[in-house]
Every structure is written in structure tokens, then in C-alpha cells.
C-alpha positions as CSV (number, residue, x, y, z in Angstrom):
1,M,31.3,-46.4,125.2
2,P,32.3,-45.1,121.7
3,K,33.3,-41.5,121.7
4,N,31.7,-38.5,120.3
5,K,33.4,-37.5,117.1
6,G,31.7,-33.8,116.8
7,K,28.4,-32.3,116.7
8,G,25.6,-33.5,114.9
9,G,24.8,-36.9,113.2
10,K,24.7,-38.2,109.7
11,N,21.8,-35.9,108.2
12,R,24.5,-32.9,109.6
13,R,27.5,-34.3,107.6
14,R,25.6,-35.0,104.4
15,G,24.9,-31.4,103.7
16,K,28.5,-30.3,103.7
17,N,30.5,-29.0,100.8
18,Q,27.8,-28.0,98.9
19,A,27.1,-24.9,97.0
20,S,24.2,-22.8,97.8
21,E,23.0,-21.3,94.5
22,V,24.6,-23.4,91.9
23,K,24.0,-22.1,88.4
24,R,21.3,-24.1,87.1
25,D,18.9,-24.0,83.7
26,L,15.5,-22.2,83.8
27,V,12.5,-24.4,84.0
28,Y,9.5,-23.4,82.1
29,K,6.1,-24.7,82.5
30,N,4.2,-27.3,80.3
31,D,0.7,-28.5,79.9
32,M,-0.8,-29.1,82.9
33,Q,1.8,-26.9,85.2
34,E,1.5,-23.5,86.4
35,Y,3.3,-20.8,88.3
36,A,2.2,-20.0,91.7
37,Q,3.7,-18.2,94.7
38,V,3.2,-19.5,98.5
39,K,0.5,-17.9,100.3
40,K,0.2,-19.7,103.5
41,M,2.2,-22.7,105.0
42,L,-0.5,-25.3,106.3
43,G,1.8,-27.8,108.0
44,G,1.8,-31.7,106.9
45,A,3.9,-31.1,103.7
46,W,1.0,-28.9,102.7
47,V,1.0,-25.2,101.4
48,E,-1.9,-22.9,100.0
49,A,-0.7,-21.2,97.1
50,F,-2.1,-18.6,94.7
51,C,-1.4,-19.8,91.1
52,F,-0.9,-17.2,88.0
53,D,-4.1,-18.2,86.5
54,G,-5.9,-16.6,88.9
55,K,-7.0,-19.6,91.5
56,E,-6.0,-20.9,94.7
57,R,-4.9,-24.2,95.3
58,R,-3.6,-26.7,98.1
59,C,-0.3,-28.2,97.2
60,H,1.7,-31.1,98.2
61,I,5.6,-30.8,99.1
62,P,6.8,-34.0,97.9
63,G,8.9,-36.3,100.0
64,S,12.0,-35.6,97.8
65,F,12.0,-31.8,98.4
66,R,11.6,-32.4,102.4
67,K,14.7,-31.2,104.6
68,K,16.3,-30.5,100.8
69,V,14.5,-27.9,99.5
70,W,13.3,-25.2,101.7
71,I,9.7,-23.5,100.9
72,Q,8.6,-20.5,102.6
73,Q,6.0,-18.0,102.3
74,G,6.3,-16.0,99.6
75,N,8.1,-18.1,97.2
76,I,7.6,-18.8,93.3
77,I,7.0,-22.1,92.6
78,L,6.0,-24.4,89.8
79,V,3.3,-26.8,90.5
80,S,1.7,-29.5,88.6
81,L,-1.8,-29.7,88.2
82,R,-4.1,-32.8,88.9
83,E,-6.4,-33.9,86.7
84,F,-9.2,-35.1,88.6
85,D,-9.0,-32.1,91.4
86,D,-8.3,-28.5,90.4
87,R,-8.1,-27.6,93.9
88,V,-4.9,-29.6,94.7
89,A,-1.7,-29.3,92.9
90,D,1.7,-31.0,93.4
91,I,4.8,-28.7,93.9
92,I,7.6,-29.5,91.4
93,H,10.3,-27.0,91.4
94,K,11.2,-23.7,93.7
95,Y,12.8,-20.8,91.8
96,F,15.5,-18.7,93.3
97,V,15.0,-14.8,93.5
98,G,17.2,-14.5,90.3
99,E,15.3,-17.1,88.4
100,A,12.0,-15.6,89.3
101,R,13.2,-12.3,88.0
102,S,14.3,-14.0,84.7
103,L,10.8,-15.3,84.4
104,I,9.1,-11.8,84.8
105,A,11.6,-10.5,81.9
106,L,10.9,-13.2,79.7
107,K,7.2,-12.6,80.4
108,E,6.4,-15.7,81.7
109,L,5.2,-14.2,85.2
110,P,3.1,-11.2,85.0
111,D,5.0,-7.9,85.8
112,T,2.1,-6.5,87.9
113,G,4.0,-5.5,91.3
114,M,7.6,-6.2,89.6
115,N,8.7,-3.6,92.0
116,K,8.2,-6.0,94.8
117,F,10.3,-8.8,93.0
118,T,13.3,-6.7,92.5
119,Q,13.7,-7.0,96.5
120,T,15.8,-9.7,97.9
121,N,12.7,-11.5,99.6
122,F,9.4,-11.9,97.9
123,S,6.4,-9.9,99.4
124,V,3.4,-11.4,100.3
125,G,1.3,-8.1,99.3
126,Y,1.6,-9.2,95.7
127,I,-0.9,-12.0,96.1
128,R,-4.2,-10.8,95.8
129,S,-6.6,-12.2,98.4
């Protein structure tokens, strides 16, 4: 029988020696993209998000994000809109707290409720339901 070499398996060892928040370039929206805030986790790689164009959409978390980018309720995300269905979108980027503050300062995100974004975590109360 082989000897155990420590706790965890391959996936645990894969995540070692990585910086948590590396300085990265700010990603802006293009056409057919929209900023959104996660309203509710639906399960099965789907979330319900409030887009800043005033619509609520069901957004899909791609396989490249799973177990690498953790999306939680209240996070600010960038979604890619689908041409054939306006109610569904795909998540293409998740913003850190500092990046979201930068987007507010650059007037990319609406500044209504800016006091909620100055906290360390986003507040779900910012979403209009």
C-alpha cells in the first residue's frame, strides 16, 4: 500500500503559491456586455443578477470559473448578453471590491448607493427588487 504524503489531493496542491489579489487591468464593458450585481445563487452554475440597465437576468457561470473564481451574492460582475434571449446572460468577469470602487469613480457604474460600496463587502440592499 502507498504511503500518504500529506493532506489533500491534486486540486489542493494546485492552488499553492498564488497571490490572492494581483494588480490587474480594469476591464470595461463593450457592446453586448453589461455590468451586474449578483442577487441570488440559483445552483447548477446559474445566478440571478440585477443588470445596471434595469433588468434582472439569469446568468451562467462558465466552466472556466468553477473552483477558480468564487462568485457570491452581492458581487459585481460583467456579463455578456445573448443576442437571441434577453433574459439570459453569461458571466465573463468578476470584479474585486477595489475595482468596483474604481468603476464608480470613473462613472462606469451608477453612484446611487455609493456608501454601500465603500464597505468591505457589497450589500444586497443596493439591488432594487
